[in-house]
C-alpha positions, 0 to 999 in steps of 0.5 A: 905218703908215697915214696919215690921209686927209682931204678938202679940203671945197672939193671939196664946196662945192656940198654944204657951202654948203647943208648943211655939217654934213650933208656931214660925215656923208657924208665919214665914210660914204665912209671919210675919217679927216679934213677940211681946211676951207675956211670954216666957214659961221658954225658955232659951234665947240662945235657943230662940234667935237661933230659932229666928235667924233660922226663920229670925224673929225679936223681935219687942217687949214684953208685960211685966206685970207691976209687973215684970217691977216694981220688976224684971226689971233687969232680964227683961232687961237681958233676953230681950237683949239676944233675941234682944229686946229693947222694953218693953211694959206694957200691962195694969195696975190697974187704978180703982183709983187715987192711983193706977194711981199715982203708975203706974206713979211711976213705969213708971218714974222708969222703963223708966229711967233705960231702956233709960240708957240701950238703950231700950224703955218703952211703954205703951199699952192701953185698953179703960180705959186709955181713961177715963178723967183725970186732964186735959186730959185722963189717957194716956195723963197724963201717957205721959206728966208725963214721957217724956221717955215713948213711946205709943203703940196705940191699935187702936181698943181700942182707937176707941171704947173709942171715940178716933180717932187714927190718930190724937192721934198718931199725938200728940205724934209723935216721941213716937209711934214707935209700934202700935197695929192693931186690928179690931172689928165688933160691939162688936166682935173682927175679922180679920184685914179688916173685921170689922169697925176700919179704918185700912187704915188711920192708915196704912198711918199714920204709914208710915208718922211716920216711925213706926218701926213695927206694931203688929197684935193682936186679943184676941179672933180669930175666927174660929181659931188662925192661920186662923185669923192671916193668914187672918189678915196679908194678908188683912194688906199687901194688904193695903200697909204695 
């Protein structure tokens, strides 16, 4: 069974900042099943929903700054429900000291409870710093164990670069890993899916095993340009059987 493939629109930010809705046309034309938002550019929810429906694009998720999750959750819920999204993802947090880590846990606990009541899910998306040792594991483990209603959106590139193998880590939190970020890298340069050093194929197999609801392609620094990178990435990922 195929798994929907989404693109994190941060990868296409040079296009979305000048033509947000037009970029969605290009995403659909490249063969993506859905999108993960990284901001809405003041677009009315009804307009965005109509555009998505006209293109047959699903909303897999939305990266939502932790400050918004903490301070404006009601508005976040209302907008995302209106566009058909039930997955809110915290993209990063200040983890510079214990006080900030504990504050992040506070926000996670509060938001996860509210979102669950609304039939939605709260995810946390990692970078490398979430895999710094903390208490009896990593910071990421502490988040997951502090709030059972929290889900993990594992970025397989940053996990790998932090020295954590993605597949066993996904297994560890099976049932709480509906979404996954597919990203590739060559030494220290981000590159198109399938052209770097990340073991993408093993995570594709794991995604099928775990029954993920979607996988999300992201490249923070696409080359030679965002659309070329996005098309090569999805074409290569499709060849791997997703």
